[in-house]
Backbone as JSON, one array per atom type, in Angstrom:
{
  "sequence": "MSPYIDTSALAKWYLNEARSLDFEAFIRGQRGALISRLTVIELRCLLARRRRAGELSEALERRAFATFENDLAQGSLDLRPLHDGQAILALELLSALRRHALSMIDALHLAVARDAAATAIASADRVMIAAAESLGFEVVRFD",
  "N": [[12.23, -6.09, 10.57], [9.3, -6.44, 8.81], [8.57, -4.95, 5.52], [6.31, -2.23, 4.95], [3.53, -2.21, 2.82], [2.53, -0.24, 0.32], [-0.59, 0.65, -1.3], [-0.29, 1.39, -4.0], [1.93, 0.08, -4.87], [1.36, -2.61, -4.26], [-0.86, -3.23, -5.85], [0.51, -3.8, -8.35], [1.04, -6.39, -8.06], [-1.29, -7.85, -8.57], [-2.31, -6.78, -10.97], [-1.26, -6.36, -14.45], [1.08, -4.1, -14.65], [3.39, -1.35, -15.25], [6.57, -2.34, -14.08], [5.44, -4.48, -12.55], [6.72, -7.08, -12.72], [9.22, -6.57, -11.2], [8.19, -5.91, -8.82], [6.93, -8.3, -8.25], [9.1, -10.03, -7.98], [10.31, -8.66, -5.56], [8.28, -8.93, -3.62], [8.08, -11.64, -3.34], [10.32, -12.3, -1.95], [9.92, -11.42, 0.61], [8.74, -11.92, 3.94], [5.84, -12.04, 5.44], [4.91, -9.42, 4.66], [3.72, -6.17, 5.39], [0.39, -4.81, 5.5], [-2.47, -2.7, 5.6], [-5.84, -2.47, 6.89], [-6.88, -0.47, 5.57], [-5.55, -0.69, 3.11], [-6.9, -2.67, 1.89], [-9.42, -1.61, 1.33], [-8.81, 0.39, -0.13], [-7.44, -0.87, -2.3], [-9.74, -2.45, -3.36], [-11.3, -0.36, -4.25], [-9.44, 0.85, -6.2], [-9.51, -1.13, -8.16], [-12.27, -1.26, -8.76], [-12.47, 1.3, -9.88], [-10.89, 1.43, -11.96], [-12.2, -0.72, -13.48], [-14.61, 0.71, -14.11], [-13.38, 2.72, -15.71], [-12.83, 1.31, -17.99], [-10.5, -0.08, -18.3], [-10.29, -2.41, -16.94], [-11.84, -5.7, -17.17], [-14.9, -6.8, -15.89], [-14.71, -9.44, -14.92], [-11.87, -9.73, -14.68], [-11.6, -7.86, -12.79], [-12.85, -9.04, -10.51], [-11.42, -11.4, -10.43], [-8.93, -10.61, -9.78], [-9.46, -9.42, -7.11], [-10.29, -11.44, -5.61], [-8.07, -13.21, -5.78], [-6.24, -11.62, -4.3], [-7.77, -11.6, -1.61], [-7.49, -14.28, -1.2], [-4.64, -14.63, -0.74], [-4.55, -13.05, 1.44], [-5.92, -14.95, 3.27], [-4.18, -17.0, 3.07], [-1.98, -16.02, 4.59], [-0.06, -14.55, 3.33], [0.3, -12.01, 3.53], [0.57, -9.73, 6.04], [-1.98, -8.4, 7.73], [-2.92, -5.45, 9.16], [-4.86, -3.89, 11.7], [-6.98, -0.95, 11.64], [-6.84, 1.93, 13.92], [-7.91, 4.4, 16.29], [-5.53, 5.7, 17.17], [-3.87, 5.86, 15.1], [-5.09, 7.38, 13.31], [-4.94, 9.9, 14.68], [-2.04, 10.13, 14.62], [-1.83, 10.46, 11.92], [-3.12, 12.81, 11.36], [-1.11, 14.44, 12.53], [1.1, 13.93, 11.01], [0.26, 15.1, 8.66], [0.47, 17.67, 9.21], [3.15, 17.97, 10.04], [4.41, 17.45, 7.65], [3.98, 19.41, 5.68], [5.22, 20.34, 3.38], [4.96, 18.4, 1.56], [2.59, 17.11, -0.9], [0.79, 15.65, 0.53], [-1.72, 13.03, 0.62], [-4.71, 12.42, 2.61], [-5.15, 9.59, 2.89], [-2.63, 8.72, 2.11], [-1.16, 9.68, 4.42], [-2.47, 8.33, 6.49], [-1.52, 5.72, 5.75], [1.09, 5.94, 6.08], [1.07, 6.38, 8.86], [0.14, 4.01, 9.82], [2.15, 2.37, 9.15], [4.32, 3.32, 10.67], [3.09, 2.77, 13.19], [3.25, 0.07, 13.22], [5.87, -0.24, 13.39], [7.35, -0.56, 10.97], [10.27, -0.59, 9.05], [10.62, -0.2, 6.53], [9.15, 1.04, 3.47], [7.15, 0.19, 0.55], [6.48, 1.41, -2.4], [4.67, 3.02, -5.09], [4.14, 5.51, -5.53], [4.87, 8.63, -5.94], [4.79, 10.97, -4.25], [4.09, 9.86, -1.91], [6.53, 8.48, -1.51], [8.44, 10.36, -1.12], [7.53, 11.73, 1.04], [7.76, 9.4, 2.99], [10.64, 9.12, 2.98], [11.37, 11.44, 3.99], [10.4, 10.86, 6.71], [12.28, 9.08, 7.43], [12.17, 6.5, 6.65], [13.13, 3.53, 4.97], [12.97, 3.27, 1.58], [11.46, 1.25, -0.93], [11.28, 1.53, -4.15], [8.74, 1.51, -6.69], [8.13, 3.14, -8.72]],
  "CA": [[10.96, -5.99, 10.5], [8.85, -6.48, 7.32], [8.25, -3.66, 5.04], [4.67, -1.78, 4.72], [3.33, -2.18, 1.22], [1.46, 0.84, -0.03], [-1.55, 0.06, -2.31], [0.25, 1.75, -5.3], [2.82, -1.02, -5.19], [0.65, -3.82, -4.15], [-1.64, -3.43, -7.11], [1.21, -4.36, -9.37], [1.05, -8.01, -7.86], [-2.5, -8.32, -9.18], [-2.43, -6.14, -12.28], [-0.08, -6.26, -15.1], [1.29, -2.72, -14.71], [4.86, -1.22, -15.2], [7.34, -2.8, -12.93], [4.94, -5.64, -12.02], [7.68, -8.1, -12.46], [9.95, -6.24, -10.22], [7.44, -6.0, -7.5], [6.61, -9.88, -7.73], [10.37, -10.57, -7.24], [10.46, -8.21, -4.39], [7.42, -9.43, -2.65], [8.31, -13.02, -3.09], [11.3, -12.38, -1.16], [9.51, -10.99, 1.87], [8.01, -12.72, 4.83], [4.95, -11.22, 6.26], [4.78, -8.05, 4.31], [2.61, -5.49, 6.18], [-0.61, -4.01, 4.91], [-3.55, -2.36, 6.57], [-7.24, -2.66, 6.38], [-7.01, 0.68, 4.52], [-4.97, -1.23, 1.92], [-7.89, -3.6, 1.39], [-10.26, -0.84, 0.98], [-8.33, 1.18, -1.34], [-7.34, -1.77, -3.56], [-10.99, -2.66, -3.98], [-11.6, 1.04, -4.94], [-8.71, 0.93, -7.32], [-10.01, -2.23, -9.13], [-13.52, -0.8, -9.31], [-12.24, 2.56, -10.6], [-10.25, 0.85, -13.39], [-13.3, -1.33, -14.39], [-15.46, 1.77, -14.58], [-12.68, 3.54, -16.74], [-12.69, 0.48, -19.09], [-9.13, -0.63, -18.28], [-10.39, -3.89, -16.55], [-13.09, -6.3, -17.21], [-15.68, -7.23, -14.65], [-14.15, -10.72, -14.69], [-10.54, -9.5, -14.15], [-11.69, -7.17, -11.41], [-13.36, -10.06, -9.62], [-10.49, -12.49, -10.13], [-7.78, -9.76, -8.99], [-9.64, -9.14, -5.7], [-10.35, -12.89, -5.03], [-6.7, -13.64, -5.43], [-5.83, -10.85, -3.05], [-8.36, -12.28, -0.56], [-6.74, -15.69, -0.91], [-3.29, -14.24, -0.37], [-4.73, -12.7, 2.85], [-6.38, -16.08, 3.88], [-3.01, -17.79, 3.31], [-1.14, -15.43, 5.32], [0.91, -14.07, 2.52], [0.4, -10.52, 3.93], [0.25, -9.38, 7.44], [-3.06, -7.38, 7.73], [-2.85, -4.88, 10.37], [-6.23, -3.24, 11.87], [-6.89, 0.51, 11.81], [-7.45, 2.35, 15.25], [-7.76, 5.78, 16.47], [-4.24, 6.38, 17.43], [-3.26, 6.11, 13.77], [-5.67, 8.59, 12.77], [-4.12, 11.06, 15.38], [-0.8, 10.21, 14.03], [-1.91, 10.78, 10.35], [-3.17, 14.34, 11.48], [0.17, 15.0, 13.06], [1.9, 13.85, 9.98], [-0.11, 16.01, 7.72], [0.89, 19.0, 9.85], [4.56, 17.97, 10.03], [4.9, 17.18, 6.25], [3.28, 20.26, 4.96], [5.87, 20.66, 2.14], [4.72, 17.38, 0.63], [1.18, 17.13, -1.16], [0.31, 14.31, 1.05], [-3.16, 12.84, 0.87], [-5.23, 11.8, 4.01], [-4.86, 8.29, 2.79], [-1.24, 8.27, 2.38], [-0.8, 9.99, 5.93], [-2.93, 7.11, 7.32], [-0.67, 4.6, 5.44], [2.48, 6.24, 6.94], [0.97, 6.32, 10.4], [0.13, 2.57, 10.21], [3.61, 1.82, 9.08], [4.97, 3.68, 11.97], [2.51, 2.17, 14.41], [3.63, -1.26, 13.13], [7.28, -0.29, 13.36], [8.08, -1.0, 9.76], [11.59, 0.21, 8.82], [10.8, 0.15, 5.13], [7.86, 1.21, 2.69], [7.31, -0.03, -0.76], [5.55, 2.22, -2.95], [4.95, 3.43, -6.49], [3.6, 6.9, -5.5], [6.1, 9.72, -5.73], [4.55, 11.78, -3.1], [4.27, 9.05, -0.81], [7.84, 8.12, -1.45], [9.28, 11.61, -0.66], [7.16, 11.72, 2.53], [8.32, 8.35, 3.65], [12.0, 9.35, 2.97], [11.27, 12.56, 5.06], [10.13, 10.33, 7.88], [13.3, 8.16, 7.81], [12.01, 5.16, 6.27], [13.87, 3.05, 3.83], [12.04, 3.08, 0.6], [11.64, 0.51, -2.01], [10.45, 2.28, -5.17], [8.18, 0.78, -7.89], [7.36, 4.18, -9.82]],
  "C": [[10.56, -5.98, 8.95], [8.36, -5.1, 6.78], [6.63, -3.54, 4.87], [4.69, -1.68, 3.33], [2.35, -1.36, 1.0], [0.6, 0.12, -1.09], [-0.98, 0.33, -3.74], [1.18, 0.65, -5.85], [2.27, -2.47, -5.17], [-0.29, -4.14, -5.45], [-0.85, -4.19, -8.23], [1.28, -5.87, -9.19], [-0.18, -8.61, -8.44], [-2.88, -7.81, -10.46], [-1.14, -6.26, -13.1], [0.13, -4.72, -15.4], [2.98, -2.68, -14.93], [5.4, -1.63, -13.85], [6.56, -3.74, -12.0], [5.9, -6.79, -11.72], [8.67, -7.99, -11.37], [9.32, -6.3, -8.78], [7.22, -7.51, -7.13], [8.02, -10.47, -7.27], [10.67, -9.98, -6.02], [9.56, -8.87, -3.29], [7.58, -10.96, -2.35], [9.49, -13.27, -2.04], [11.11, -11.9, 0.27], [8.62, -11.9, 2.64], [7.12, -11.7, 5.76], [4.82, -9.7, 5.96], [3.71, -7.37, 5.0], [1.63, -4.77, 5.21], [-1.64, -3.58, 6.13], [-4.91, -2.64, 6.04], [-7.62, -1.48, 5.41], [-6.57, 0.07, 3.19], [-6.15, -2.04, 1.03], [-8.94, -2.8, 0.64], [-10.07, -0.09, -0.33], [-7.96, 0.29, -2.58], [-8.55, -2.2, -4.15], [-11.54, -1.42, -4.71], [-10.93, 1.08, -6.32], [-9.24, 0.0, -8.35], [-11.42, -1.81, -9.69], [-13.36, 0.44, -10.11], [-11.77, 2.24, -12.05], [-11.37, 0.17, -14.15], [-14.16, -0.23, -14.89], [-14.73, 2.62, -15.94], [-12.48, 2.56, -17.89], [-11.42, -0.19, -19.23], [-9.15, -1.97, -17.63], [-11.71, -4.33, -16.94], [-13.56, -6.56, -16.03], [-15.06, -8.49, -14.12], [-12.73, -10.45, -14.1], [-10.59, -8.74, -12.9], [-11.97, -8.03, -10.31], [-12.25, -10.88, -9.2], [-9.22, -11.72, -9.39], [-8.1, -9.75, -7.46], [-9.74, -10.51, -4.88], [-8.89, -13.51, -4.87], [-6.04, -12.88, -4.33], [-6.44, -11.26, -1.71], [-7.58, -13.62, -0.27], [-5.29, -15.59, -0.34], [-3.64, -13.92, 1.16], [-4.97, -13.99, 3.74], [-5.23, -16.98, 4.16], [-1.86, -17.25, 4.1], [-0.03, -14.81, 4.71], [1.25, -12.74, 2.92], [-0.05, -10.45, 5.28], [-0.63, -8.27, 7.5], [-3.19, -6.89, 9.07], [-4.24, -3.94, 10.52], [-5.76, -1.65, 11.87], [-7.52, 0.79, 13.22], [-7.18, 3.85, 15.3], [-6.38, 6.45, 16.64], [-3.61, 6.64, 16.08], [-3.88, 7.22, 13.06], [-5.17, 9.93, 13.35], [-2.86, 11.2, 14.77], [-0.85, 10.76, 12.52], [-2.13, 12.15, 10.49], [-1.99, 15.03, 11.84], [1.12, 15.01, 11.78], [1.64, 14.85, 8.82], [0.42, 17.46, 8.02], [2.44, 19.13, 9.69], [5.19, 17.87, 8.64], [4.2, 17.95, 5.26], [3.93, 20.59, 3.53], [5.51, 19.58, 1.2], [3.05, 17.5, 0.35], [0.52, 15.73, -0.72], [-1.18, 14.23, 1.16], [-3.42, 12.35, 2.14], [-4.77, 10.43, 3.83], [-3.5, 7.84, 2.98], [-0.7, 8.56, 3.85], [-1.19, 8.9, 6.65], [-1.86, 5.99, 7.1], [0.56, 4.77, 6.34], [2.34, 6.09, 8.41], [0.67, 4.74, 10.82], [1.44, 1.92, 10.12], [4.46, 2.28, 10.31], [4.42, 3.01, 13.1], [3.06, 0.69, 14.45], [5.17, -1.49, 13.1], [8.01, -0.95, 12.11], [9.17, -0.14, 9.59], [11.61, 0.5, 7.45], [9.42, 0.27, 4.49], [8.14, 0.97, 1.21], [6.18, 0.71, -1.41], [5.82, 2.6, -4.36], [4.44, 5.02, -6.49], [4.6, 7.81, -5.09], [5.93, 10.46, -4.51], [4.68, 10.95, -1.86], [5.87, 8.64, -0.41], [8.61, 9.17, -0.76], [8.8, 11.67, 0.72], [7.69, 10.66, 3.41], [9.79, 8.48, 3.84], [12.09, 10.47, 4.02], [11.13, 12.03, 6.38], [11.3, 9.35, 8.38], [13.21, 6.81, 7.45], [12.87, 4.76, 5.02], [12.82, 2.94, 2.94], [12.23, 2.27, -0.48], [10.77, 1.01, -3.19], [10.04, 1.41, -6.31], [7.49, 1.92, -8.79], [8.16, 4.23, -11.07]]
}
């Protein structure tokens, strides 16, 4: 099964960040890496937030998201829909993983990964990494 790619890791493919080259090597070796509709929304938000903070120009923001959309259209990423069962599972995960400072978004990412039967998660988010390890996922770290 393909790995589920968290937005914190995926952003490294579109922006020049620490470990971007490592992520690029990793993602190029994957076939059909999984993301969710949540990833699309979160990546769009991340790019806009960085533009507002002055970290990205408007042109770079547009180019990065257009490249991402092209990758989706080309089938480079396996986009999974969101559904109510995943929201219910995310709520259960928030209760089960109380010792982790898990956000609602990260809980939903983990629920989608479980629902898609992903065996691994790629992430740069230390809280997400710890929670994924607690759930038994193999984790590919980019932090």
